[in-house]
DSSP file (Angstrom, degrees, kcal/mol; ACC not computed):
  #  RESIDUE AA STRUCTURE BP1 BP2  ACC     N-H-->O    O-->H-N    N-H-->O    O-->H-N    TCO  KAPPA ALPHA  PHI   PSI    X-CA   Y-CA   Z-CA
    1    1 A M              0   0    0      0, 0.0     2,-0.1     0, 0.0    19,-0.0   0.000 360.0 360.0 360.0 142.1    0.0    0.0    0.0
    2    2 A A        -     0   0    0      1,-0.1     2,-0.8    15,-0.0    15,-0.1  -0.362 360.0-132.2 -70.0 145.6    1.3    3.5   -0.8
    3    3 A N        -     0   0    0     13,-0.2     2,-0.2    -2,-0.1    -1,-0.1  -0.883  32.4-144.0 -97.7 104.8    2.5    5.7    1.9
    4    4 A F        -     0   0    0     -2,-0.8     2,-0.8     1,-0.0    13,-0.0  -0.471  12.6-151.6 -80.9 137.8    0.7    9.0    1.1
    5    5 A N        -     0   0    0     -2,-0.2     8,-0.4     8,-0.1     2,-0.3  -0.925  26.4-137.6-100.3 107.9    2.2   12.4    1.6
    6    6 A I        -     0   0    0     -2,-0.8     5,-0.1     6,-0.1     2,-0.0  -0.512  15.0-141.2 -73.6 126.7   -0.9   14.6    2.2
    7    7 A Q    >   -     0   0    0      4,-1.8     3,-2.0    -2,-0.3    -1,-0.1  -0.209  33.8 -91.6 -76.5 174.8   -0.7   17.9    0.4
    8    8 A Q  T 3  S+     0   0    0      1,-0.3    -1,-0.1     2,-0.1    -2,-0.1   0.835 128.7  53.7 -58.1 -33.6   -1.9   21.1    1.9
    9    9 A N  T 3  S-     0   0    0      2,-0.2    -1,-0.3     1,-0.1    -3,-0.0   0.468 118.1-112.7 -83.8   1.4   -5.4   20.6    0.3
   10   10 A G  S <  S+     0   0    0     -3,-2.0    -2,-0.1     1,-0.3    -4,-0.1   0.431  77.3 122.1  88.1  -0.5   -5.6   17.1    2.0
   11   11 A A        -     0   0    0      1,-0.1    -4,-1.8    -5,-0.1    -1,-0.3  -0.703  67.1-106.7 -96.9 147.4   -5.4   15.1   -1.3
   12   12 A P        -     0   0    0      0, 0.0     2,-0.3     0, 0.0    -6,-0.1  -0.321  35.6-119.1 -65.5 156.2   -2.8   12.5   -2.1
   13   13 A N    >   -     0   0    0     -8,-0.4     3,-1.6     1,-0.1     4,-0.4  -0.679  14.9-120.9 -95.9 148.8   -0.1   13.5   -4.7
   14   14 A L  G >  S+     0   0    0      1,-0.3     3,-1.8    -2,-0.3     4,-0.4   0.848 113.5  65.8 -57.1 -34.4    0.4   11.6   -8.0
   15   15 A E  G >  S+     0   0    0      1,-0.3     3,-1.0     2,-0.2     4,-0.3   0.795  89.8  66.3 -57.9 -29.2    3.9   10.9   -6.8
   16   16 A D  G <  S+     0   0    0     -3,-1.6    -1,-0.3     1,-0.2     3,-0.2   0.753 104.0  44.5 -64.4 -23.6    2.4    8.8   -4.0
   17   17 A F  G X> S+     0   0    0     -3,-1.8     3,-1.8    -4,-0.4     4,-1.5   0.459  79.2 104.3-100.2  -2.3    1.1    6.3   -6.6
   18   18 A K  T <4 S+     0   0    0     -3,-1.0    -1,-0.2    -4,-0.4    -2,-0.1   0.804  87.2  41.5 -57.5 -33.4    4.2    6.0   -8.8
   19   19 A N  T 34 S+     0   0    0     -4,-0.3    -1,-0.3    -3,-0.2    -2,-0.1   0.562 113.3  55.4 -88.4  -7.7    5.2    2.6   -7.5
   20   20 A E  T <4 S+     0   0    0     -3,-1.8    -2,-0.2     2,-0.1    -1,-0.2   0.669  91.6  83.9 -94.9 -20.7    1.6    1.4   -7.4
   21   21 A L  S  < S-     0   0    0     -4,-1.5     3,-0.1     1,-0.1     0, 0.0  -0.584  80.9-116.4 -88.9 145.4    0.8    2.0  -11.1
   22   22 A P        -     0   0    0      0, 0.0    -1,-0.1     0, 0.0    -2,-0.1  -0.371  49.5 -81.4 -69.8 159.1    1.6   -0.4  -13.9
   23   23 A P        -     0   0    0      0, 0.0     0, 0.0     0, 0.0     0, 0.0  -0.284  31.5-133.7 -61.8 148.6    4.1    0.9  -16.6
   24   24 A M  S    S+     0   0    0     -3,-0.1     2,-0.3     2,-0.0    -3,-0.0   0.419  85.6  45.4 -84.6   1.8    2.5    3.2  -19.2
   25   25 A H        -     0   0    0      3,-0.0     2,-0.5     0, 0.0     3,-0.1  -0.928  68.1-141.8-139.6 163.9    4.3    1.4  -22.0
   26   26 A S    >>  -     0   0    0     -2,-0.3     3,-1.4     1,-0.1     4,-1.0  -0.981  10.1-148.8-129.3 118.6    5.0   -2.1  -23.0
   27   27 A Q  H >> S+     0   0    0     -2,-0.5     4,-0.7     1,-0.3     3,-0.5   0.848  99.1  62.0 -55.2 -33.7    8.4   -2.9  -24.5
   28   28 A E  H 34 S+     0   0    0      1,-0.2    -1,-0.3     2,-0.1     3,-0.1   0.846 115.7  29.9 -60.7 -34.3    6.8   -5.6  -26.6
   29   29 A F  H <4 S+     0   0    0     -3,-1.4    -1,-0.2     1,-0.1    -2,-0.2   0.345  97.1  86.7-110.7   5.5    4.6   -3.0  -28.4
   30   30 A D  H << S+     0   0    0     -4,-1.0     2,-0.2    -3,-0.5    -2,-0.1   0.830  74.5  80.5 -74.3 -30.9    6.8    0.1  -28.3
   31   31 A E  S  < S-     0   0    0     -4,-0.7     2,-0.1    -3,-0.1    49,-0.0  -0.516  84.6-119.0 -78.3 141.4    8.7   -0.7  -31.5
   32   32 A H        -     0   0    0     -2,-0.2     2,-0.2     1,-0.1    -1,-0.1  -0.459  23.4-121.9 -73.9 150.7    7.0    0.1  -34.8
   33   33 A L        -     0   0    0     -2,-0.1    -1,-0.1     1,-0.1     2,-0.0  -0.585  35.1 -99.2 -82.6 155.4    6.2   -2.7  -37.2
   34   34 A S     >  -     0   0    0     -2,-0.2     4,-2.4     1,-0.1     5,-0.2  -0.354  32.7-111.8 -68.1 158.7    7.7   -2.5  -40.7
   35   35 A T  H  > S+     0   0    0      1,-0.2     4,-2.6     2,-0.2     5,-0.2   0.862 120.2  54.1 -61.9 -33.5    5.4   -1.2  -43.4
   36   36 A E  H  > S+     0   0    0      2,-0.2     4,-2.5     1,-0.2    -1,-0.2   0.902 108.1  48.7 -66.7 -40.3    5.4   -4.6  -45.0
   37   37 A Q  H  > S+     0   0    0      2,-0.2     4,-2.4     1,-0.2    -2,-0.2   0.915 112.4  48.9 -63.9 -42.3    4.3   -6.2  -41.7
   38   38 A I  H  X S+     0   0    0     -4,-2.4     4,-2.8     1,-0.2    -2,-0.2   0.949 112.5  47.6 -61.3 -49.0    1.5   -3.6  -41.3
   39   39 A K  H  X S+     0   0    0     -4,-2.6     4,-2.7     1,-0.2     5,-0.3   0.909 110.8  51.6 -60.4 -42.9    0.3   -4.2  -44.8
   40   40 A Q  H  X S+     0   0    0     -4,-2.5     4,-2.2     1,-0.2    -1,-0.2   0.933 113.1  44.6 -60.3 -46.5    0.3   -7.9  -44.4
   41   41 A M  H  X S+     0   0    0     -4,-2.4     4,-3.0     2,-0.2     5,-0.2   0.907 113.0  51.1 -65.5 -41.3   -1.7   -7.7  -41.2
   42   42 A V  H  X S+     0   0    0     -4,-2.8     4,-2.7     1,-0.2    -2,-0.2   0.944 112.7  44.7 -62.1 -48.3   -4.1   -5.2  -42.6
   43   43 A Y  H  X S+     0   0    0     -4,-2.7     4,-2.1     2,-0.2    -1,-0.2   0.885 114.5  49.8 -65.6 -37.1   -4.8   -7.3  -45.8
   44   44 A Q  H  X S+     0   0    0     -4,-2.2     4,-2.7    -5,-0.3    -2,-0.2   0.942 112.4  46.7 -63.7 -47.4   -5.1  -10.4  -43.7
   45   45 A L  H  X S+     0   0    0     -4,-3.0     4,-2.4     1,-0.2    -2,-0.2   0.902 111.5  51.5 -63.5 -40.9   -7.6   -8.8  -41.3
   46   46 A L  H  < S+     0   0    0     -4,-2.7     4,-0.4    -5,-0.2    -1,-0.2   0.904 111.5  48.2 -61.1 -40.5   -9.6   -7.3  -44.1
   47   47 A T  H >< S+     0   0    0     -4,-2.1     3,-0.9    -5,-0.2    -2,-0.2   0.928 113.3  46.7 -65.6 -45.1   -9.8  -10.8  -45.7
   48   48 A E  H 3< S+     0   0    0     -4,-2.7    -2,-0.2     1,-0.2    -1,-0.2   0.852 112.2  49.3 -67.7 -34.4  -10.9  -12.5  -42.5
   49   49 A T  T 3< S+     0   0    0     -4,-2.4     2,-1.8    -5,-0.2    -1,-0.2   0.480  84.3  97.7 -84.9  -0.3  -13.5   -9.9  -41.6
   50   50 A N    <   +     0   0    0     -3,-0.9     2,-0.3    -4,-0.4    -1,-0.2  -0.508  61.8 108.5 -86.8  69.5  -15.0  -10.1  -45.1
   51   51 A C  S  > S-     0   0    0     -2,-1.8     4,-2.5     1,-0.1     5,-0.2  -0.960  80.4-112.0-143.2 158.7  -17.7  -12.5  -44.1
   52   52 A S  H  > S+     0   0    0     -2,-0.3     4,-2.6     1,-0.2     5,-0.2   0.856 114.1  57.5 -62.9 -35.6  -21.5  -12.3  -43.7
   53   53 A D  H  > S+     0   0    0      2,-0.2     4,-1.9     1,-0.2    -1,-0.2   0.945 112.1  40.3 -60.2 -48.5  -21.3  -12.7  -39.9
   54   54 A D  H  > S+     0   0    0      2,-0.2     4,-2.3     1,-0.2    -2,-0.2   0.869 113.2  55.1 -69.9 -35.5  -19.0   -9.7  -39.5
   55   55 A D  H  X S+     0   0    0     -4,-2.5     4,-2.4     2,-0.2    -2,-0.2   0.910 107.9  49.5 -62.5 -41.1  -20.9   -7.7  -42.1
   56   56 A N  H  X S+     0   0    0     -4,-2.6     4,-1.9     1,-0.2    -2,-0.2   0.913 110.1  50.6 -63.0 -42.5  -24.1   -8.3  -40.1
   57   57 A K  H  <>S+     0   0    0     -4,-1.9     5,-3.3     1,-0.2    -2,-0.2   0.888 109.7  51.2 -63.4 -38.2  -22.4   -7.1  -36.9
   58   58 A R  H ><5S+     0   0    0     -4,-2.3     3,-1.9     3,-0.2    -2,-0.2   0.939 108.0  51.3 -63.1 -46.4  -21.2   -4.0  -38.7
   59   59 A R  H 3<5S+     0   0    0     -4,-2.4    -1,-0.2     1,-0.3    -2,-0.2   0.867 113.3  45.6 -58.2 -36.1  -24.7   -3.2  -39.9
   60   60 A N  T 3<5S-     0   0    0     -4,-1.9    -1,-0.3    -5,-0.2    -2,-0.2   0.294 114.4-119.2 -90.8   9.4  -25.9   -3.6  -36.3
   61   61 A K  T < 5 +     0   0    0     -3,-1.9     2,-0.8     1,-0.2     3,-0.3   0.815  65.3 144.9  57.8  34.0  -23.0   -1.5  -35.0
   62   62 A K    >>< +     0   0    0     -5,-3.3     4,-1.2     1,-0.2     3,-0.6  -0.435   9.6 147.7 -96.7  57.8  -21.7   -4.4  -32.9
   63   63 A F  H 3>  +     0   0    0     -2,-0.8     4,-3.0     1,-0.2    -1,-0.2   0.833  63.7  61.9 -64.1 -33.9  -18.1   -3.4  -33.4
   64   64 A Q  H 3> S+     0   0    0     -3,-0.3     4,-2.6     1,-0.2    -1,-0.2   0.858 100.5  54.5 -62.8 -34.2  -17.0   -4.7  -30.0
   65   65 A D  H <> S+     0   0    0     -3,-0.6     4,-1.3     2,-0.2    -1,-0.2   0.900 110.8  45.1 -64.6 -40.3  -18.1   -8.2  -31.0
   66   66 A I  H  X S+     0   0    0     -4,-1.2     4,-1.3     2,-0.2     3,-0.2   0.930 112.3  51.5 -69.4 -44.7  -15.9   -8.0  -34.1
   67   67 A R  H >X S+     0   0    0     -4,-3.0     4,-2.5     1,-0.2     3,-0.7   0.934 108.2  52.5 -55.1 -47.3  -13.0   -6.6  -32.1
   68   68 A G  H 3< S+     0   0    0     -4,-2.6     4,-0.4     1,-0.2    -1,-0.2   0.836 106.4  54.1 -59.0 -34.1  -13.3   -9.4  -29.6
   69   69 A K  H 3< S+     0   0    0     -4,-1.3    -1,-0.2    -3,-0.2     4,-0.2   0.811 123.7  23.2 -70.0 -31.1  -13.1  -11.9  -32.3
   70   70 A Y  H <X S+     0   0    0     -4,-1.3     4,-2.3    -3,-0.7    -2,-0.2   0.521  93.7  93.0-116.1  -8.5   -9.9  -10.6  -33.8
   71   71 A Q  T  < S+     0   0    0     -4,-2.5     7,-0.2     1,-0.2    -3,-0.1   0.838  88.5  48.2 -63.7 -34.0   -8.0   -8.7  -31.1
   72   72 A R  T >4 S+     0   0    0     -4,-0.4     3,-1.2     2,-0.2    -1,-0.2   0.949 114.5  44.0 -70.1 -48.5   -5.9  -11.6  -29.9
   73   73 A K  T 34 S+     0   0    0      1,-0.3    -2,-0.2    -4,-0.2    -1,-0.2   0.858 124.0  36.3 -64.9 -35.4   -4.7  -12.7  -33.3
   74   74 A Y  T 3X S+     0   0    0     -4,-2.3     4,-2.8     1,-0.2     3,-0.5  -0.046  77.1 128.8-109.0  30.6   -4.0   -9.1  -34.4
   75   75 A Q  H <>  +     0   0    0     -3,-1.2     4,-3.1     1,-0.2     5,-0.3   0.874  69.0  56.5 -56.1 -42.6   -2.8   -7.8  -31.1
   76   76 A P  H  > S+     0   0    0      0, 0.0     4,-1.5     0, 0.0     5,-0.2   0.906 113.8  40.8 -58.1 -39.2    0.4   -6.4  -32.5
   77   77 A L  H  > S+     0   0    0     -3,-0.5     4,-2.7     2,-0.2     8,-0.3   0.927 116.9  48.7 -70.7 -46.2   -1.6   -4.3  -35.0
   78   78 A M  H  < S+     0   0    0     -4,-2.8    -3,-0.2     1,-0.2    -1,-0.2   0.891 114.7  44.2 -62.7 -41.8   -4.3   -3.4  -32.4
   79   79 A M  H  < S+     0   0    0     -4,-3.1    -1,-0.2    -5,-0.2    -2,-0.2   0.859 122.7  34.9 -75.3 -35.6   -1.8   -2.3  -29.7
   80   80 A R  H  < S+     0   0    0     -4,-1.5    -2,-0.2    -5,-0.3    -3,-0.2   0.851 134.3  21.7 -86.4 -36.5    0.5   -0.3  -31.9
   81   81 A Y     X  +     0   0    0     -4,-2.7     4,-2.4    -5,-0.2     3,-0.3  -0.545  66.8 161.7-133.3  65.3   -2.0    1.2  -34.3
   82   82 A P  H  > S+     0   0    0      0, 0.0     4,-2.6     0, 0.0     5,-0.2   0.839  76.0  54.7 -60.9 -34.8   -5.5    1.1  -32.6
   83   83 A A  H  > S+     0   0    0      2,-0.2     4,-2.1     1,-0.2     5,-0.1   0.917 110.6  46.1 -65.5 -41.2   -7.0    3.7  -35.0
   84   84 A L  H  > S+     0   0    0     -3,-0.3     4,-2.0     2,-0.2    -1,-0.2   0.934 112.6  50.1 -64.9 -46.6   -6.1    1.6  -38.0
   85   85 A F  H  X S+     0   0    0     -4,-2.4     4,-2.4    -8,-0.3    -2,-0.2   0.927 112.6  47.5 -56.7 -46.8   -7.3   -1.6  -36.4
   86   86 A N  H  X S+     0   0    0     -4,-2.6     4,-2.8     1,-0.2     5,-0.2   0.853 107.3  56.1 -66.7 -35.2  -10.6    0.1  -35.5
   87   87 A M  H  X S+     0   0    0     -4,-2.1     4,-2.2     2,-0.2     5,-0.3   0.907 110.4  45.5 -62.4 -40.3  -11.1    1.5  -39.0
   88   88 A I  H  X S+     0   0    0     -4,-2.0     4,-2.5     2,-0.2    -2,-0.2   0.943 114.1  48.3 -67.1 -47.2  -10.7   -2.0  -40.5
   89   89 A I  H  < S+     0   0    0     -4,-2.4    -2,-0.2     1,-0.2    -1,-0.2   0.912 119.7  38.3 -58.2 -44.4  -13.1   -3.5  -37.9
   90   90 A E  H  < S+     0   0    0     -4,-2.8    -1,-0.2    -5,-0.2    -2,-0.2   0.781 125.4  34.6 -82.2 -28.0  -15.7   -0.7  -38.5
   91   91 A N  H >< S+     0   0    0     -4,-2.2     3,-2.5    -5,-0.2    -3,-0.2   0.751  73.6 167.9-101.6 -27.1  -15.4   -0.3  -42.2
   92   92 A G  G >< S+     0   0    0     -4,-2.5     3,-2.1    -5,-0.3    -1,-0.2  -0.264  77.9   9.0  52.3-123.3  -14.7   -3.8  -43.5
   93   93 A K  G 3  S+     0   0    0      1,-0.3    -1,-0.3   -44,-0.2    -2,-0.1   0.726 128.7  61.9 -60.1 -23.1  -15.1   -3.7  -47.3
   94   94 A D  G <  S+     0   0    0     -3,-2.5    -1,-0.3    -6,-0.1    -2,-0.2   0.445  71.8 124.7 -86.3   1.0  -15.4    0.0  -47.3
   95   95 A F  S <  S-     0   0    0     -3,-2.1     2,-1.2    -7,-0.1    -7,-0.1  -0.431  71.6-117.8 -60.8 131.7  -11.9    0.5  -45.8
   96   96 A D     >  +     0   0    0      1,-0.2     4,-2.1    -2,-0.1    -1,-0.1  -0.605  36.0 177.7 -81.6  95.9  -10.1    2.8  -48.2
   97   97 A L  H  > S+     0   0    0     -2,-1.2     4,-2.7     2,-0.2     5,-0.2   0.824  78.6  55.8 -69.0 -32.4   -7.2    0.7  -49.6
   98   98 A I  H  > S+     0   0    0      2,-0.2     4,-2.2     1,-0.2    -1,-0.2   0.948 110.5  44.3 -65.2 -47.2   -5.9    3.5  -51.9
   99   99 A Q  H  > S+     0   0    0      1,-0.2     4,-2.5     2,-0.2    -2,-0.2   0.902 113.4  52.1 -62.2 -41.2   -5.6    5.9  -49.0
  100  100 A F  H  X S+     0   0    0     -4,-2.1     4,-2.6     2,-0.2    -2,-0.2   0.927 109.7  48.1 -61.0 -46.5   -4.0    3.2  -46.9
  101  101 A E  H  X S+     0   0    0     -4,-2.7     4,-2.2     2,-0.2    -1,-0.2   0.879 111.2  51.1 -63.8 -38.0   -1.4    2.4  -49.6
  102  102 A Q  H  X S+     0   0    0     -4,-2.2     4,-2.2     2,-0.2    -1,-0.2   0.923 111.0  48.6 -63.1 -43.5   -0.7    6.2  -50.0
  103  103 A M  H  X S+     0   0    0     -4,-2.5     4,-2.6     1,-0.2    -2,-0.2   0.919 110.8  49.7 -62.8 -44.1   -0.2    6.4  -46.2
  104  104 A M  H  X S+     0   0    0     -4,-2.6     4,-2.4     1,-0.2    -1,-0.2   0.875 109.1  53.3 -63.4 -37.2    2.1    3.4  -46.1
  105  105 A G  H  X S+     0   0    0     -4,-2.2     4,-2.1     2,-0.2    -1,-0.2   0.913 110.3  47.0 -62.2 -43.3    4.1    4.9  -49.0
  106  106 A M  H  X S+     0   0    0     -4,-2.2     4,-2.5     2,-0.2    -2,-0.2   0.921 111.7  50.2 -64.3 -44.6    4.6    8.1  -47.1
  107  107 A I  H  X S+     0   0    0     -4,-2.6     4,-2.8     1,-0.2     5,-0.2   0.913 109.9  51.2 -60.9 -42.1    5.6    6.3  -43.9
  108  108 A S  H  X S+     0   0    0     -4,-2.4     4,-1.8     1,-0.2    -1,-0.2   0.906 110.4  48.6 -61.8 -42.6    8.1    4.2  -45.9
  109  109 A K  H  <>S+     0   0    0     -4,-2.1     5,-2.4     2,-0.2     6,-1.2   0.885 112.6  48.4 -65.4 -39.0    9.6    7.4  -47.3
  110  110 A V  H ><5S+     0   0    0     -4,-2.5     3,-1.4     3,-0.2    -2,-0.2   0.934 111.5  49.0 -67.0 -45.5    9.8    9.0  -43.9
  111  111 A R  H 3<5S+     0   0    0     -4,-2.8    -1,-0.2     1,-0.3    -2,-0.2   0.831 112.2  48.1 -64.6 -32.0   11.4    6.0  -42.3
  112  112 A S  T 3<5S-     0   0    0     -4,-1.8    -1,-0.3    -5,-0.2    -2,-0.2   0.353 113.9-119.7 -90.2   7.0   14.0    5.7  -45.1
  113  113 A K  T < 5S+     0   0    0     -3,-1.4    -3,-0.2     2,-0.2    -2,-0.1   0.702  79.0 124.8  64.3  22.9   14.7    9.5  -44.7
  114  114 A Q  S   <S+     0   0    0     -5,-2.4     2,-0.3     1,-0.2    -4,-0.2   0.778  79.7  23.4 -76.4 -27.8   13.7   10.2  -48.3
  115  115 A V  S    S-     0   0    0     -6,-1.2    -2,-0.2    -9,-0.1    -1,-0.2  -0.995  86.6-113.7-139.7 141.0   11.2   12.8  -47.1
  116  116 A A     >  -     0   0    0     -2,-0.3     4,-2.5     1,-0.1     5,-0.2  -0.458  29.5-120.2 -71.2 148.2   11.0   14.8  -43.9
  117  117 A E  H  > S+     0   0    0      1,-0.2     4,-2.6     2,-0.2     5,-0.2   0.881 113.0  53.2 -57.4 -40.9    8.1   13.9  -41.6
  118  118 A E  H  > S+     0   0    0      2,-0.2     4,-2.3     1,-0.2    -1,-0.2   0.905 109.9  47.6 -62.7 -42.2    6.7   17.5  -41.8
  119  119 A V  H  > S+     0   0    0      2,-0.2     4,-2.6     1,-0.2    -2,-0.2   0.930 113.5  47.4 -65.2 -45.9    6.7   17.4  -45.6
  120  120 A A  H  X S+     0   0    0     -4,-2.5     4,-2.8     1,-0.2     5,-0.3   0.904 111.6  51.5 -61.7 -41.8    5.0   14.0  -45.8
  121  121 A S  H  X S+     0   0    0     -4,-2.6     4,-2.6    -5,-0.2    -1,-0.2   0.922 112.2  45.4 -62.5 -45.0    2.4   15.2  -43.2
  122  122 A K  H  X S+     0   0    0     -4,-2.3     4,-2.4     2,-0.2    -2,-0.2   0.916 114.0  49.4 -64.5 -42.8    1.6   18.3  -45.2
  123  123 A E  H  X S+     0   0    0     -4,-2.6     4,-1.8     2,-0.2    -2,-0.2   0.934 114.9  42.8 -63.3 -47.0    1.5   16.3  -48.5
  124  124 A F  H  X S+     0   0    0     -4,-2.8     4,-2.0     1,-0.2    -1,-0.2   0.903 113.1  53.7 -66.8 -40.5   -0.8   13.7  -47.1
  125  125 A G  H  X S+     0   0    0     -4,-2.6     4,-2.3    -5,-0.3    -2,-0.2   0.891 106.6  52.3 -59.2 -40.5   -2.9   16.3  -45.3
  126  126 A Q  H  X S+     0   0    0     -4,-2.4     4,-2.8     1,-0.2    -1,-0.2   0.893 106.8  52.9 -63.7 -39.7   -3.4   18.1  -48.6
  127  127 A K  H  X S+     0   0    0     -4,-1.8     4,-2.0     1,-0.2    -1,-0.2   0.901 109.9  48.5 -61.2 -39.8   -4.6   14.9  -50.3
  128  128 A M  H  X>S+     0   0    0     -4,-2.0     4,-3.1     2,-0.2     5,-0.6   0.887 111.0  49.7 -69.1 -38.7   -7.2   14.5  -47.5
  129  129 A V  I  X>S+     0   0    0     -4,-2.3     5,-2.6     1,-0.2     4,-1.4   0.936 112.1  48.7 -62.2 -46.4   -8.3   18.1  -47.9
  130  130 A D  I  <5S+     0   0    0     -4,-2.8    -2,-0.2     3,-0.2    -1,-0.2   0.875 118.5  40.4 -61.0 -37.6   -8.7   17.6  -51.6
  131  131 A K  I  <5S+     0   0    0     -4,-2.0    -2,-0.2    -5,-0.2    -1,-0.2   0.906 132.1  16.4 -79.7 -43.1  -10.6   14.4  -51.1
  132  132 A Y  I  <5S+     0   0    0     -4,-3.1     4,-0.2    -5,-0.1    -3,-0.2   0.790 128.4  36.0-106.6 -32.7  -12.9   15.2  -48.2
  133  133 A V  I >X<S+     0   0    0     -4,-1.4     3,-1.3    -5,-0.6     4,-0.5   0.929 110.0  52.7 -92.1 -51.8  -13.1   19.0  -47.7
  134  134 A K  G >4<S+     0   0    0     -5,-2.6     3,-1.4     1,-0.3    -4,-0.1   0.862 103.3  57.8 -58.8 -39.2  -12.9   20.6  -51.1
  135  135 A P  G 34 S+     0   0    0      0, 0.0    -1,-0.3     0, 0.0    -2,-0.1   0.778 106.9  50.6 -63.0 -21.3  -15.8   18.6  -52.6
  136  136 A K  G <4        0   0    0     -3,-1.3    -2,-0.2    -4,-0.2    -3,-0.1   0.519 360.0 360.0 -92.4  -5.5  -18.1   19.9  -49.8
  137  137 A I    <<        0   0    0     -3,-1.4    -1,-0.2    -4,-0.5    -3,-0.1   0.456 360.0 360.0 -88.0 360.0  -17.2   23.5  -50.4
């Protein structure tokens, strides 16, 4: 049990809990996957979730049921890139593979130092503005 140092306002300090809390990171999931590993997992997950059972769950917004079915097998993807994992789970066949491939290309260029991260971010952001914002203006 923590030995609390009571502050002037009578509340425990966050420092009191530092030895009681689990680590905020996991060495197993701190390292990035290669772009090829990411692509392989994404295409595999898309293939596996391309079934009538998962499509019915999507229609009924039972995304948690689909997540539960695949989270163990795709834990490296889910833990490192949860937004990507959730996009696949929630969108299924409607997942934008062209946008995904463009993003993977940018990441690959940044990792190989062909392009600065800021430049890649602006370039990809501009593509998203052109695709989603400008048509609505």
